[in-house]
N, C-alpha and C positions, 0 to 999 in steps of 0.2 A: 529785125534781123541785123546782124553785125557782120563785119569781115575783120580778120586779123591782118594788119598791114605791117610792113617792115618799118621799124622805128628810124632806120637810117635814111631810106629813100622814099618811103610812102607807098611802095608797090603792094597791091593786095597779095596775100599769101594763102588765102583760103577762099572757098566758095562762101556764100552767105551762111552764117551759123547763128544759133541762139544759145544763150547761156543756160545751162542746167543749174538747179539750186545746189547740187553737190556732185562730186564724182561718184558714179555708180560703182557698186562692188564689181571687181574684175571677175569676168566669167571664168568658170572652170573649163578644163579641156575635156569635153565629153562628146565632141562631134566625131563623125566618121572621117576616116582618112581621105585625102584627096586622091584622085586616080593614080598619081605617081607614087603614092605611099606616104607622102608628107601630109601634115595637117597644120593649118594655120589656126591659131586660137581665135575665137570670136573677138570682134572689136569691143573695147570698153565703153565707148560712147556711140550712139547711133549717128548715121550721116546727118549733116545739117545741125549738129549741136557741138558745144564745147563745155568743158568744166575746168575748174581750178583744182589742181592737185596740191594739197598743203604739205605733203611729205617730200623729203629730198628725192631727187630723181636724176639718174645718170651719173656720168663721170664728174669728179674723180670718185673712185671706190677705195675704201680703207678697210683694214682688217677689223672685224667685230671682236670685242674683247672676249666673248664666249665662243670657243671653237665649235661648240655644238649648235650654235645659233645658225639658222638659215632663213630667217624671216618668213615671208610668204612665198619665197622662191620666185618673186616677181622680177622679171628683167627691169633694169633701171633702179631697182631697190636692193636687190640681192643677187650676187653672182658667186660661183664657186671660185675659190682661191687657187690659182694655178701654181702658186709657190708653197703651198702648205695645206694643212687640214682646215676644214671649216669653210666659211663663206666670207666674202667681202660685202660691206654695206655701202650704200650710196652716201656720199657727202656732197652731192650735187645740189643744184638750186632748188629751193622750195617755190611753191606757187606757180609751177609751170602750167601752161594752158594746154589741155589735152583735147585733141580733135581726132575724128576718124581719118585715117590716112588717105582715104579716097577724096576727102574734101580739100586736099592740098595738091592734087594732080594738076600738072601744067603750071603750077606757081613756084615750085621749088626745084632745085637741082641737087644732085649728089655732091657732097663735100669732097673735093679731090684730095684733101689732106687727111681723110679718115679712111683707112682700109680695114674692113672687118671681115672675119671669116665666120660665116654661118652656113648651115646646110640649106636653109630655106629662105632666109631673109636677113634683115639687119638686126644685129644684136644690141646695138647702142653702147657697147662697152668702150668704144673709142672716143666718146664725146659727141657733140653735135655733128650728125652725119648728113644734114641737109642745109643748103644755103639759099638765100634769096635769089630768085631768078633775075633780078634787076641789078643789084649791086654786089652780090656774091658774098655777103657777110654770113657767118654761121647763125642760123636762127632756130633750128629745131633738131630733135633727135627722133627718128622713126624707130620703133620697136616692132619688127615683123617676123622675127624668128619663130619657128613652129612651136617651140616649147613655152611661149609666153603670150601675153595679151597683145592684140593688134592695135597699136595706138601711136600717135605722133604727139610729142611734147614740145611746145614752143617755149623758148627761154623768155622769162618774164620781162627782161630789160631789152630784148631784141624786137619786141612787137608792141603794137598799140591796137586797142579795140576801137573800131570806128563804125558808125552807122553804114549799113549797106546802101549802095547807090540805088 
């Protein structure tokens, strides 16, 4: 087992996790609604695991050259363009480390510099929305809005993988 730690201060950022051989296919939204009517999509990776996402993820977002394109409509990869037709695609970092958001509880804090508007959770459109609980540097983006997968992406340069104690 491993833990992801802050590259700046060495503080653990996750519970113990094991590396999956590849990022699982993102689950579809087929679950029943929550009691309040919202529904959170299932997590992409199970608790206690992490995977490397080779695709670009998160901010910045740039217009796709084909206005009909909307990718997989996966938050972090594709978002609607508020200024025109079509969708924006991610030009964010590749090789982010994807964990189940519950594996980060108590280790991360919300980024005070990112203010997102989502009906049920974090959209991730504003860039890294979570910071290290020790030194405060931005380290991850949580995607928890009801219309997309439930996952946290760690910036590859902001974390190190170390053996769990």
